[in-house]
N, C-alpha and C positions, 0 to 999 in steps of 0.2 A: 405531243412533244415534237418540237421542230428542231432538228439538228442543223444549225447553220454554222458552217466552219468559221465565218467571219465574226461570230459572237464569242468564240472560244477565248478564254483568258490565256495569258502567257503560261500560267501555272498549269492550265488544262492541256495546252499544247505540249508542254514539257512532260506531263504525265502520259499523254498519248505516245510520245516518242519513246519513253521508257517502256511502256507496255508492249509496243509493237517492234521495238528495236529498229526504228526507221525515222529519218528526219522528216519533218512536216512536208518538205518539198518532194519527198519520195514516198509519202504515206500510201498513195494509191497505186504504186507500182508493185506488181507481183500478187501473191495471194491476198484475198480480202477478208477472210473470216476473222482473223485477229484484229484487223483494223475496225471492222464493224462492231465487234465485241467491245473494243476499247472506246470507240465513240459512244456507243450506247451506255457504257459504264460511266464515263466522264459526265455526260449530260444528265443521266438519271441521278447521279450523286448531288446535283444542284438542288433537287427537291427531296431527295431521300438520302441523307448522309449515312444511313445504315446499310445502303446497298453496296454489295461487294463485287469485285470483278468475278469471283466465283459464281455469283448469282446470275451472271450473263450466260452461263452454260445452258440454262434451261429456257432461254428466250428463243422463240422460233424465228425463222427468217422472215415470216409474214409480219410478226410483231416488230421486228427490228426495222423492216422496210416501212411499215406504217408509221413508226416513230420518226422516220426521216422525211415523211410527207408533210410539207408545209401547210397543206390544207387540213391536216389532222391536228386540231388544237387540243384535243382531250388527252390527258396523260394516260399511259397504260396502267392497268391495275394488276 
């Protein structure tokens, strides 16, 4: 899974802003854990509509970083 900010829909950006309580232009200022969870959630929902934000609590930092690596084309299981 590749998380490319430029491919986010307006609805996904709005959801990210709601989840992180930050505007998209300030998304990466300050603590990053909530932003990382929100990004992982929004993009995972594209292929797994049953995935919940709560499900991101068990995702490791390694898996989240791997998901954002554009060379990693395989989805996480």
